C-alpha positions as CSV (number, residue, x, y, z in Angstrom):
1,X,35.5,-4.7,17.6
2,X,34.6,-6.2,14.2
3,X,34.5,-4.5,10.8
4,X,31.0,-4.0,9.6
5,X,30.9,-2.6,6.0
6,X,27.5,-1.0,6.5
7,X,28.6,0.8,9.7
8,X,32.2,1.4,9.0
9,X,32.6,1.7,5.2
10,X,32.9,5.2,4.0
11,X,32.8,4.5,0.3
12,X,36.5,5.5,-0.2
13,X,38.6,2.4,-0.6
14,X,41.8,4.1,0.4
15,X,40.4,5.0,3.8
16,X,38.3,1.9,4.2
17,X,41.3,-0.4,3.7
18,X,43.3,1.4,6.4
19,X,40.4,1.3,8.7
20,X,39.9,-2.4,8.1
21,X,43.6,-2.9,9.1
22,X,43.1,-0.8,12.2
23,X,40.0,-2.7,13.3
24,X,41.8,-6.1,12.7
25,X,44.7,-5.0,14.9
26,X,42.5,-3.8,17.7
27,X,40.5,-7.0,17.5
28,X,43.7,-9.1,17.8
29,X,44.9,-6.9,20.7
30,X,41.7,-7.4,22.6
31,X,42.3,-11.2,23.0
32,X,46.1,-11.3,22.9
33,X,48.2,-12.9,25.5
34,X,50.9,-10.9,27.3
35,X,53.8,-11.3,24.8
36,X,51.6,-11.0,21.7
37,X,49.9,-7.9,23.1
38,X,53.3,-6.2,23.5
39,X,54.2,-7.0,19.9
40,X,50.8,-6.1,18.5
41,X,50.6,-2.8,20.5
42,X,53.9,-1.7,18.8
43,X,52.4,-2.6,15.4
44,X,49.3,-0.6,16.4
45,X,51.4,2.5,17.2
46,X,53.3,2.2,13.8
47,X,50.1,1.6,11.9
48,X,48.3,4.5,13.5
49,X,51.2,6.8,12.7
50,X,51.1,5.9,9.0
51,X,47.2,6.0,9.1
52,X,47.2,9.5,10.4
53,X,50.0,10.7,8.1
54,X,48.0,9.4,5.1
55,X,44.8,11.0,6.2
56,X,46.7,14.3,6.7
57,X,48.0,14.0,3.1
58,X,44.5,13.5,1.8
59,X,43.2,16.4,3.8
60,X,45.8,18.7,2.3
61,X,45.4,17.3,-1.2
62,X,41.7,17.9,-1.2
63,X,41.9,21.1,0.9
64,X,39.7,19.7,3.7
65,X,38.3,22.7,5.6
66,X,38.4,21.0,9.1
67,X,42.0,19.9,8.7
68,X,43.1,21.6,12.0
69,X,40.4,19.9,14.1
70,X,40.9,16.5,12.5
71,X,44.7,16.5,12.8
72,X,44.4,17.8,16.4
73,X,42.3,14.8,17.2
74,X,44.9,12.5,15.5
75,X,47.7,14.2,17.5
76,X,45.9,13.6,20.8
77,X,45.1,10.0,20.1
78,X,48.6,9.2,18.8
79,X,50.1,10.9,21.9
80,X,47.9,8.7,24.1
81,X,49.2,5.6,22.2
82,X,52.8,6.7,22.7
83,X,52.2,7.1,26.5
84,X,50.6,3.7,26.8
85,X,53.4,2.2,24.7
86,X,56.0,3.4,27.2
87,X,54.2,1.3,29.8
88,X,53.8,-1.6,27.4
89,X,57.5,-1.7,26.7
90,X,58.1,-2.0,30.4
91,X,55.7,-4.9,30.8
92,X,52.9,-2.9,32.3
93,X,49.9,-3.7,30.2
94,X,46.8,-3.2,32.3
95,X,46.1,0.4,31.3
96,X,46.9,-0.2,27.6
97,X,44.6,-3.3,27.6
98,X,41.7,-1.2,29.1
99,X,42.3,1.5,26.6
100,X,42.2,-0.9,23.7
101,X,39.1,-2.7,24.9
102,X,37.1,0.4,25.7
103,X,38.6,3.8,25.0
104,X,40.1,3.2,21.6
105,X,37.1,1.3,20.3
106,X,34.7,4.0,21.4
107,X,37.0,6.7,20.0
108,X,37.2,5.0,16.6
109,X,33.5,4.6,16.3
110,X,32.9,8.3,17.1
111,X,35.9,9.5,15.0
112,X,34.9,7.4,12.0
113,X,31.3,8.4,12.1
114,X,32.0,12.1,12.4
115,X,35.4,13.4,11.3
116,X,36.4,10.6,8.9
117,X,32.9,10.4,7.4
118,X,33.1,14.2,6.7
119,X,36.5,13.8,5.2
120,X,35.4,11.0,2.9
121,X,32.3,12.9,1.8
122,X,34.4,15.9,1.0
123,X,36.9,13.9,-1.0
124,X,34.1,12.1,-2.9
125,X,32.5,15.5,-3.8
126,X,35.9,16.8,-5.0
127,X,36.5,13.7,-7.1
128,X,33.0,14.0,-8.7
129,X,33.6,17.6,-9.5
130,X,36.9,16.7,-11.2
131,X,35.0,14.2,-13.4
132,X,33.1,17.0,-15.1
């Protein structure tokens, strides 16, 4: 998974910067050796928690109408990461590696193109209205 500004950029630097970090971590995980994978997966869990908390803050600040659905998706994915992390901490990496290579990348593309794009568009509209 590589960052592609034309495909992934939402036009809201605050969200784009976090997403760039997420993509970079996932890319590193996809080719990491055993020990590096264990370390980076923990970083991914921590990054994702902060990522989702920050998006939640933005949704509340800008009164995003689909907050419940969006946060529900965040809770589901973060829960998945925590489950995989239990295995990773015990040295069992196979399922987590498969999730990083396929499931997480696919989820990110879908989530970014739908829920995050809608959130960014909503925030940008709100910001434009505040300028008047």
